[in-house]
ZALUM-724035 format. One record per residue (C-alpha): residue number from 1; residue in three letters; x, y, z. Coordinates in Angstrom, 2 decimals. Example, Ala and Ser with C-alpha at 12.3 -4.5 7.8 and 13.67 -1.06 7.14 Angstrom:
<nupa n="1" res="ALA" u="12.30" v="-4.50" w="7.80"/>
<nupa n="2" res="SER" u="13.67" v="-1.06" w="7.14"/>
# end
This chain:
<nupa n="1" res="MET" u="-36.30" v="24.01" w="-4.33"/>
<nupa n="2" res="GLY" u="-36.46" v="22.35" w="-1.18"/>
<nupa n="3" res="TRP" u="-34.77" v="18.80" w="-3.33"/>
<nupa n="4" res="LYS" u="-31.78" v="20.95" w="-4.43"/>
<nupa n="5" res="ILE" u="-31.79" v="22.29" w="-0.61"/>
<nupa n="6" res="CYS" u="-31.87" v="18.62" w="0.43"/>
<nupa n="7" res="GLN" u="-29.71" v="17.35" w="-2.40"/>
<nupa n="8" res="GLN" u="-26.72" v="20.01" w="-1.13"/>
<nupa n="9" res="GLY" u="-27.02" v="18.95" w="2.28"/>
<nupa n="10" res="GLY" u="-26.26" v="15.55" w="1.43"/>
<nupa n="11" res="ILE" u="-23.48" v="16.25" w="-0.55"/>
<nupa n="12" res="LYS" u="-22.18" v="18.34" w="2.53"/>
<nupa n="13" res="LYS" u="-22.77" v="15.20" w="4.77"/>
<nupa n="14" res="LEU" u="-21.02" v="13.13" w="2.50"/>
<nupa n="15" res="LEU" u="-18.15" v="15.08" w="2.04"/>
<nupa n="16" res="SER" u="-17.99" v="15.53" w="5.70"/>
<nupa n="17" res="SER" u="-17.85" v="11.92" w="6.05"/>
<nupa n="18" res="ALA" u="-14.71" v="10.02" w="7.65"/>
<nupa n="19" res="THR" u="-14.76" v="7.74" w="4.80"/>
<nupa n="20" res="LEU" u="-13.90" v="10.53" w="2.54"/>
<nupa n="21" res="VAL" u="-11.93" v="12.71" w="4.52"/>
<nupa n="22" res="GLU" u="-9.65" v="10.32" w="5.97"/>
<nupa n="23" res="PRO" u="-8.52" v="8.99" w="2.40"/>
<nupa n="24" res="PHE" u="-8.28" v="12.92" w="1.53"/>
<nupa n="25" res="HIS" u="-6.13" v="13.44" w="4.64"/>
<nupa n="26" res="LEU" u="-3.56" v="10.82" w="3.75"/>
<nupa n="27" res="LEU" u="-3.28" v="11.22" w="-0.15"/>
<nupa n="28" res="THR" u="-2.57" v="15.20" w="0.58"/>
<nupa n="29" res="THR" u="-0.21" v="14.69" w="3.50"/>
<nupa n="30" res="THR" u="1.60" v="11.97" w="1.49"/>
<nupa n="31" res="LEU" u="1.79" v="14.12" w="-1.89"/>
<nupa n="32" res="LEU" u="3.21" v="17.54" w="-0.12"/>
<nupa n="33" res="ASN" u="5.84" v="15.40" w="1.93"/>
<nupa n="34" res="LEU" u="7.21" v="14.32" w="-1.59"/>
<nupa n="35" res="LEU" u="7.65" v="18.14" w="-2.58"/>
<nupa n="36" res="LEU" u="11.40" v="17.81" w="0.10"/>
<nupa n="37" res="PRO" u="12.79" v="14.77" w="-2.26"/>
<nupa n="38" res="LEU" u="11.57" v="16.35" w="-5.19"/>
<nupa n="39" res="ALA" u="13.52" v="19.42" w="-4.51"/>
<nupa n="40" res="PHE" u="16.82" v="17.08" w="-4.28"/>
<nupa n="41" res="ILE" u="15.89" v="16.04" w="-7.33"/>
<nupa n="42" res="LEU" u="15.94" v="20.04" w="-8.96"/>
<nupa n="43" res="LEU" u="18.60" v="20.34" w="-7.65"/>
<nupa n="44" res="GLY" u="20.40" v="17.99" w="-9.10"/>
<nupa n="45" res="ARG" u="19.22" v="18.79" w="-12.44"/>
<nupa n="46" res="LEU" u="20.09" v="22.32" w="-11.43"/>
<nupa n="47" res="ALA" u="23.60" v="21.31" w="-10.75"/>
<nupa n="48" res="THR" u="23.28" v="19.27" w="-14.21"/>
<nupa n="49" res="ALA" u="22.72" v="22.15" w="-16.17"/>
<nupa n="50" res="ARG" u="25.12" v="24.36" w="-14.91"/>
<nupa n="51" res="TYR" u="27.54" v="21.46" w="-16.12"/>
<nupa n="52" res="LEU" u="25.89" v="21.03" w="-18.99"/>
<nupa n="53" res="PHE" u="25.72" v="24.60" w="-20.42"/>
<nupa n="54" res="THR" u="29.41" v="25.43" w="-20.07"/>
<nupa n="55" res="VAL" u="30.18" v="22.50" w="-22.36"/>
<nupa n="56" res="ALA" u="30.15" v="23.84" w="-25.82"/>
<nupa n="57" res="THR" u="28.99" v="20.71" w="-27.55"/>
<nupa n="58" res="TYR" u="25.52" v="21.65" w="-25.66"/>
<nupa n="59" res="PRO" u="22.95" v="23.55" w="-26.77"/>
<nupa n="60" res="LYS" u="22.59" v="27.16" w="-24.45"/>
<nupa n="61" res="PRO" u="18.96" v="27.55" w="-23.36"/>
<nupa n="62" res="GLN" u="17.05" v="29.96" w="-25.59"/>
<nupa n="63" res="PRO" u="16.90" v="33.00" w="-23.52"/>
<nupa n="64" res="SER" u="13.10" v="33.74" w="-24.59"/>
<nupa n="65" res="SER" u="11.91" v="30.69" w="-22.66"/>
<nupa n="66" res="PRO" u="10.59" v="32.17" w="-19.37"/>
<nupa n="67" res="LEU" u="10.79" v="28.99" w="-17.59"/>
<nupa n="68" res="ILE" u="13.97" v="28.13" w="-18.70"/>
<nupa n="69" res="SER" u="15.27" v="31.53" w="-17.27"/>
<nupa n="70" res="LEU" u="13.31" v="30.80" w="-14.27"/>
<nupa n="71" res="PHE" u="14.66" v="27.58" w="-13.80"/>
<nupa n="72" res="LEU" u="18.12" v="28.48" w="-14.34"/>
<nupa n="73" res="HIS" u="18.25" v="31.97" w="-12.29"/>
<nupa n="74" res="THR" u="15.43" v="32.43" w="-10.27"/>
<nupa n="75" res="ILE" u="14.55" v="28.96" w="-8.61"/>
<nupa n="76" res="PRO" u="18.00" v="28.87" w="-7.10"/>
<nupa n="77" res="ILE" u="18.17" v="31.61" w="-5.38"/>
<nupa n="78" res="LEU" u="14.99" v="30.91" w="-3.90"/>
<nupa n="79" res="LEU" u="15.25" v="26.75" w="-3.70"/>
<nupa n="80" res="HIS" u="18.98" v="26.68" w="-1.98"/>
<nupa n="81" res="PRO" u="18.16" v="29.14" w="1.43"/>
<nupa n="82" res="LEU" u="14.77" v="26.77" w="1.67"/>
<nupa n="83" res="VAL" u="15.89" v="23.43" w="1.65"/>
<nupa n="84" res="SER" u="19.38" v="24.56" w="3.47"/>
<nupa n="85" res="LEU" u="16.71" v="25.87" w="6.14"/>
<nupa n="86" res="ILE" u="14.76" v="22.41" w="6.36"/>
<nupa n="87" res="SER" u="17.90" v="20.68" w="5.99"/>
<nupa n="88" res="VAL" u="19.61" v="22.28" w="9.24"/>
<nupa n="89" res="ALA" u="16.63" v="22.71" w="11.06"/>
<nupa n="90" res="ALA" u="16.18" v="18.71" w="10.88"/>
<nupa n="91" res="LEU" u="19.93" v="17.88" w="11.75"/>
<nupa n="92" res="ILE" u="19.78" v="20.60" w="14.84"/>
<nupa n="93" res="HIS" u="16.08" v="18.09" w="15.89"/>
<nupa n="94" res="GLY" u="18.42" v="15.18" w="15.42"/>
<nupa n="95" res="LEU" u="20.97" v="15.97" w="17.71"/>
<nupa n="96" res="THR" u="19.00" v="17.06" w="20.21"/>
<nupa n="97" res="GLY" u="15.59" v="15.71" w="20.08"/>
<nupa n="98" res="ARG" u="15.51" v="11.89" w="21.08"/>
<nupa n="99" res="ILE" u="14.13" v="9.11" w="18.94"/>
<nupa n="100" res="ASN" u="10.30" v="8.66" w="18.77"/>
<nupa n="101" res="LEU" u="8.09" v="5.80" w="16.91"/>
<nupa n="102" res="ARG" u="5.00" v="7.53" w="17.52"/>
<nupa n="103" res="ARG" u="3.78" v="11.20" w="18.27"/>
<nupa n="104" res="GLU" u="2.91" v="10.72" w="21.96"/>
<nupa n="105" res="SER" u="-0.09" v="12.95" w="22.29"/>
<nupa n="106" res="THR" u="-1.93" v="15.74" w="20.35"/>
<nupa n="107" res="GLU" u="-0.65" v="19.25" w="20.29"/>
<nupa n="108" res="PRO" u="-2.87" v="22.63" w="19.85"/>
<nupa n="109" res="ILE" u="-1.84" v="24.04" w="16.87"/>
<nupa n="110" res="LEU" u="-0.18" v="27.73" w="17.10"/>
<nupa n="111" res="ARG" u="-1.05" v="30.44" w="14.97"/>
<nupa n="112" res="PRO" u="2.61" v="31.81" w="14.32"/>
<nupa n="113" res="ARG" u="4.13" v="28.68" w="13.81"/>
<nupa n="114" res="LEU" u="1.02" v="27.63" w="11.55"/>
<nupa n="115" res="TYR" u="1.42" v="30.54" w="9.41"/>
<nupa n="116" res="ALA" u="5.55" v="29.80" w="9.16"/>
<nupa n="117" res="ALA" u="4.36" v="26.50" w="7.89"/>
<nupa n="118" res="TRP" u="1.77" v="27.79" w="5.36"/>
<nupa n="119" res="ILE" u="4.77" v="30.17" w="4.08"/>
<nupa n="120" res="LEU" u="7.56" v="27.34" w="3.90"/>
<nupa n="121" res="LEU" u="4.71" v="25.04" w="2.33"/>
<nupa n="122" res="CYS" u="3.68" v="27.45" w="-0.73"/>
<nupa n="123" res="ALA" u="7.07" v="28.71" w="-1.30"/>
<nupa n="124" res="LEU" u="8.67" v="25.20" w="-1.60"/>
<nupa n="125" res="GLN" u="5.83" v="24.07" w="-3.93"/>
<nupa n="126" res="VAL" u="6.04" v="27.25" w="-5.90"/>
<nupa n="127" res="CYS" u="9.83" v="26.79" w="-6.79"/>
<nupa n="128" res="VAL" u="9.66" v="22.72" w="-6.85"/>
<nupa n="129" res="GLY" u="6.58" v="23.02" w="-9.64"/>
<nupa n="130" res="PHE" u="8.04" v="25.75" w="-12.07"/>
<nupa n="131" res="GLY" u="11.78" v="24.25" w="-11.34"/>
<nupa n="132" res="VAL" u="10.46" v="20.91" w="-12.67"/>
<nupa n="133" res="GLU" u="8.98" v="22.48" w="-15.22"/>
<nupa n="134" res="GLY" u="11.65" v="24.63" w="-16.69"/>
<nupa n="135" res="SER" u="14.17" v="21.55" w="-16.60"/>
<nupa n="136" res="ILE" u="11.92" v="19.48" w="-18.50"/>
<nupa n="137" res="ALA" u="11.57" v="22.60" w="-21.11"/>
<nupa n="138" res="ALA" u="15.31" v="22.66" w="-21.42"/>
<nupa n="139" res="GLY" u="15.73" v="18.94" w="-21.50"/>
<nupa n="140" res="ILE" u="17.71" v="18.31" w="-18.60"/>
<nupa n="141" res="ASP" u="18.06" v="14.91" w="-16.98"/>
<nupa n="142" res="GLY" u="20.31" v="13.99" w="-14.04"/>
<nupa n="143" res="ASN" u="21.17" v="10.45" w="-15.55"/>
<nupa n="144" res="GLY" u="24.15" v="9.28" w="-17.56"/>
<nupa n="145" res="PHE" u="26.97" v="10.64" w="-16.34"/>
<nupa n="146" res="GLY" u="28.91" v="7.41" w="-15.20"/>
<nupa n="147" res="HIS" u="29.58" v="8.61" w="-12.00"/>
<nupa n="148" res="GLU" u="27.60" v="6.96" w="-8.87"/>
<nupa n="149" res="ARG" u="28.71" v="6.86" w="-5.33"/>
<nupa n="150" res="GLY" u="29.33" v="3.77" w="-3.29"/>
<nupa n="151" res="LEU" u="26.64" v="1.85" w="-1.38"/>
<nupa n="152" res="ILE" u="27.29" v="2.81" w="2.07"/>
<nupa n="153" res="SER" u="26.96" v="6.65" w="0.84"/>
<nupa n="154" res="ARG" u="23.71" v="6.40" w="-0.74"/>
<nupa n="155" res="VAL" u="22.28" v="4.39" w="2.10"/>
<nupa n="156" res="VAL" u="23.59" v="6.75" w="4.10"/>
<nupa n="157" res="PHE" u="22.06" v="9.78" w="2.57"/>
<nupa n="158" res="PHE" u="18.66" v="7.89" w="1.79"/>
<nupa n="159" res="LEU" u="18.38" v="7.34" w="5.59"/>
<nupa n="160" res="GLY" u="19.45" v="11.07" w="6.19"/>
<nupa n="161" res="LEU" u="16.79" v="12.53" w="3.43"/>
<nupa n="162" res="TYR" u="13.99" v="10.32" w="4.91"/>
<nupa n="163" res="GLU" u="14.71" v="11.62" w="8.63"/>
<nupa n="164" res="THR" u="14.89" v="15.37" w="6.96"/>
<nupa n="165" res="MET" u="11.32" v="14.43" w="5.16"/>
<nupa n="166" res="LEU" u="10.08" v="13.19" w="8.58"/>
<nupa n="167" res="TYR" u="11.19" v="16.20" w="10.36"/>
<nupa n="168" res="TRP" u="9.68" v="18.71" w="7.27"/>
<nupa n="169" res="SER" u="6.36" v="16.15" w="7.57"/>
<nupa n="170" res="ARG" u="5.61" v="16.73" w="11.42"/>
<nupa n="171" res="THR" u="6.73" v="20.63" w="11.67"/>
<nupa n="172" res="VAL" u="5.46" v="21.63" w="8.18"/>
<nupa n="173" res="VAL" u="2.99" v="19.23" w="5.98"/>
<nupa n="174" res="LYS" u="0.90" v="17.52" w="8.92"/>
<nupa n="175" res="PRO" u="0.42" v="21.14" w="11.04"/>
<nupa n="176" res="VAL" u="-1.17" v="22.54" w="7.62"/>
<nupa n="177" res="VAL" u="-3.22" v="19.87" w="6.27"/>
<nupa n="178" res="ASP" u="-4.62" v="18.67" w="9.89"/>
<nupa n="179" res="ASP" u="-5.59" v="22.55" w="10.36"/>
<nupa n="180" res="THR" u="-7.18" v="22.58" w="6.73"/>
<nupa n="181" res="VAL" u="-9.18" v="19.12" w="7.17"/>
<nupa n="182" res="PHE" u="-10.11" v="18.72" w="10.96"/>
<nupa n="183" res="GLY" u="-9.10" v="22.61" w="12.93"/>
<nupa n="184" res="PHE" u="-6.80" v="20.81" w="15.16"/>
<nupa n="185" res="SER" u="-3.73" v="18.43" w="15.42"/>
<nupa n="186" res="LYS" u="-4.34" v="14.76" w="14.78"/>
<nupa n="187" res="GLU" u="-2.22" v="12.22" w="16.37"/>
<nupa n="188" res="GLU" u="-0.24" v="10.80" w="13.63"/>
<nupa n="189" res="ARG" u="-0.95" v="7.01" w="12.35"/>
<nupa n="190" res="TRP" u="1.25" v="4.16" w="11.25"/>
<nupa n="191" res="VAL" u="-0.95" v="4.52" w="7.98"/>
<nupa n="192" res="GLU" u="0.52" v="7.86" w="7.58"/>
<nupa n="193" res="ARG" u="3.99" v="6.54" w="7.82"/>
<nupa n="194" res="VAL" u="3.69" v="3.48" w="5.83"/>
<nupa n="195" res="ALA" u="2.53" v="5.70" w="2.88"/>
<nupa n="196" res="MET" u="5.28" v="8.21" w="3.52"/>
<nupa n="197" res="ALA" u="7.88" v="5.47" w="3.18"/>
<nupa n="198" res="ALA" u="6.46" v="3.60" w="0.56"/>
<nupa n="199" res="SER" u="5.61" v="6.58" w="-1.65"/>
<nupa n="200" res="PHE" u="9.34" v="7.94" w="-0.86"/>
<nupa n="201" res="GLY" u="10.76" v="4.16" w="-1.95"/>
<nupa n="202" res="SER" u="9.27" v="4.46" w="-4.73"/>
<nupa n="203" res="LEU" u="10.37" v="7.75" w="-5.83"/>
<nupa n="204" res="TRP" u="14.03" v="6.73" w="-4.65"/>
<nupa n="205" res="TRP" u="13.97" v="3.93" w="-6.70"/>
<nupa n="206" res="TRP" u="12.30" v="5.84" w="-9.56"/>
<nupa n="207" res="ARG" u="14.36" v="8.68" w="-10.12"/>
<nupa n="208" res="LEU" u="16.23" v="10.16" w="-7.03"/>
<nupa n="209" res="ARG" u="18.52" v="7.60" w="-6.37"/>
<nupa n="210" res="ALA" u="20.10" v="8.43" w="-9.56"/>
<nupa n="211" res="GLU" u="19.29" v="12.19" w="-9.92"/>
<nupa n="212" res="VAL" u="20.22" v="13.14" w="-6.71"/>
<nupa n="213" res="GLU" u="24.07" v="11.73" w="-7.46"/>
<nupa n="214" res="PRO" u="25.34" v="15.51" w="-9.53"/>
<nupa n="215" res="LEU" u="24.96" v="17.52" w="-6.13"/>
<nupa n="216" res="VAL" u="28.32" v="16.08" w="-5.57"/>
<nupa n="217" res="VAL" u="29.58" v="14.26" w="-8.65"/>
<nupa n="218" res="MET" u="29.62" v="17.73" w="-10.78"/>
<nupa n="219" res="VAL" u="32.41" v="19.40" w="-8.55"/>
<nupa n="220" res="GLU" u="34.31" v="16.41" w="-8.54"/>
<nupa n="221" res="VAL" u="34.22" v="16.84" w="-12.55"/>
<nupa n="222" res="LYS" u="34.50" v="19.92" w="-12.49"/>
<nupa n="223" res="LYS" u="37.76" v="19.88" w="-10.50"/>
<nupa n="224" res="GLU" u="39.05" v="17.06" w="-12.43"/>
<nupa n="225" res="LEU" u="38.30" v="19.34" w="-15.77"/>
<nupa n="226" res="SER" u="39.92" v="22.18" w="-13.88"/>
<nupa n="227" res="MET" u="36.78" v="24.04" w="-14.18"/>
<nupa n="228" res="ASP" u="35.29" v="26.90" w="-12.18"/>
<nupa n="229" res="VAL" u="33.49" v="25.79" w="-9.34"/>
<nupa n="230" res="GLY" u="30.27" v="28.39" w="-8.35"/>
<nupa n="231" res="VAL" u="28.50" v="29.01" w="-5.52"/>
<nupa n="232" res="GLY" u="25.76" v="27.10" w="-6.30"/>
<nupa n="233" res="ASP" u="27.63" v="24.10" w="-6.97"/>
<nupa n="234" res="LEU" u="29.33" v="24.35" w="-3.25"/>
<nupa n="235" res="ILE" u="25.93" v="24.72" w="-1.78"/>
<nupa n="236" res="GLY" u="24.34" v="21.72" w="-3.54"/>
<nupa n="237" res="CYS" u="27.78" v="19.66" w="-2.51"/>
<nupa n="238" res="TRP" u="27.09" v="20.93" w="1.14"/>
<nupa n="239" res="LEU" u="23.35" v="19.43" w="1.07"/>
<nupa n="240" res="TYR" u="24.41" v="16.74" w="-0.15"/>
<nupa n="241" res="TYR" u="27.20" v="15.96" w="2.79"/>
<nupa n="242" res="LEU" u="24.72" v="17.87" w="5.66"/>
<nupa n="243" res="THR" u="22.01" v="15.13" w="4.88"/>
<nupa n="244" res="VAL" u="24.23" v="12.29" w="4.89"/>
<nupa n="245" res="THR" u="25.26" v="13.76" w="7.97"/>
<nupa n="246" res="ILE" u="21.70" v="13.62" w="9.22"/>
<nupa n="247" res="GLY" u="21.86" v="10.01" w="8.38"/>
<nupa n="248" res="MET" u="25.15" v="9.13" w="10.34"/>
<nupa n="249" res="VAL" u="23.45" v="10.94" w="13.16"/>
<nupa n="250" res="ARG" u="20.04" v="9.07" w="12.93"/>
<nupa n="251" res="ILE" u="22.10" v="5.37" w="12.60"/>
<nupa n="252" res="VAL" u="24.54" v="6.77" w="16.33"/>
<nupa n="253" res="LYS" u="21.06" v="7.36" w="17.68"/>
<nupa n="254" res="GLY" u="19.60" v="4.31" w="16.39"/>
<nupa n="255" res="ILE" u="22.40" v="2.25" w="17.50"/>
<nupa n="256" res="MET" u="22.21" v="3.70" w="21.02"/>
<nupa n="257" res="TRP" u="18.81" v="3.47" w="21.42"/>
<nupa n="258" res="LEU" u="18.98" v="-0.52" w="21.27"/>
<nupa n="259" res="GLY" u="21.82" v="-0.47" w="22.99"/>
<nupa n="260" res="VAL" u="20.51" v="1.00" w="26.13"/>
<nupa n="261" res="LEU" u="17.00" v="-1.03" w="24.99"/>
<nupa n="262" res="PHE" u="18.94" v="-4.39" w="25.64"/>
<nupa n="263" res="LEU" u="20.74" v="-3.51" w="28.79"/>
<nupa n="264" res="CYS" u="17.32" v="-2.46" w="30.17"/>
<nupa n="265" res="ARG" u="16.02" v="-5.83" w="29.45"/>
<nupa n="266" res="ARG" u="19.27" v="-7.91" w="30.49"/>
<nupa n="267" res="VAL" u="18.89" v="-5.30" w="33.74"/>
<nupa n="268" res="ARG" u="15.26" v="-6.87" w="34.35"/>
<nupa n="269" res="VAL" u="15.80" v="-10.25" w="33.25"/>
<nupa n="270" res="GLU" u="18.95" v="-11.07" w="35.68"/>
<nupa n="271" res="PRO" u="17.79" v="-11.46" w="39.75"/>
<nupa n="272" res="ASN" u="19.55" v="-9.47" w="42.32"/>
<nupa n="273" res="PRO" u="21.93" v="-11.52" w="44.12"/>
<nupa n="274" res="GLY" u="21.11" v="-9.49" w="47.57"/>
<nupa n="275" res="ASP" u="17.25" v="-10.35" w="47.15"/>
<nupa n="276" res="SER" u="18.19" v="-14.03" w="47.27"/>
<nupa n="277" res="ARG" u="20.53" v="-13.57" w="50.38"/>
<nupa n="278" res="GLY" u="17.90" v="-12.29" w="52.04"/>
<nupa n="279" res="ASN" u="15.41" v="-14.48" w="50.94"/>
<nupa n="280" res="GLU" u="17.56" v="-17.55" w="52.46"/>
<nupa n="281" res="ASP" u="18.48" v="-15.77" w="55.48"/>
<nupa n="282" res="LYS" u="14.21" v="-15.39" w="56.21"/>
<nupa n="283" res="VAL" u="14.07" v="-18.86" w="55.70"/>
# end
């Protein structure tokens, strides 16, 4: 009996040690951060599905499949408002906030804000999970339509989506994970930023750069074919250009920040003419 108690105590100490908590915190935060780009992949697949299921040569989904029905009808009702809310909030933050390369200090986690973050995180996780399963069951893939955006448009969208993911991470994911693992808000580390950037870059290269294109491409294709453009198509196109706008705001603010930094360094380097004349008079 005593050996079992000692063994359980040793396991608890081992699980609570920093060697296991820190990697678990990093892995959980990184995976949950990817929910937002995965939501954009799902939105692209929804746009593809709406187009394909209107073409007579593509087989219609079986109504008896609950996953396909959930993917086509229920998920968009929840996913569009969630992604729109996060994107609009990220744009407002980009327009009104300042560029911080690192969080300055730890802040206490407010309970109402934490509860709201839990609701957003759980809702988006459920939507993405069931939506991806439904798209796989329907056989939907956003690749292979032969329409690609320009390189500049892709780069700006990449920056905008990454900026939106940063906002999602700092306002929703990190407060939830910090409170669950540590019980308090912890300062953001560079290793977390590197892990988030690496995971997002890998997802972009693997799936995101191709499967997000239908958000805007399908609207153009439907207009060329004189097909009806639905509300879901317009929302997806609006989210694409909203993300592009966030990327443009980030680029402009980055250029302004570099310009101010260059001017400040130049002012520090250049000597003051009044001080030199004052020194000569003293001599």
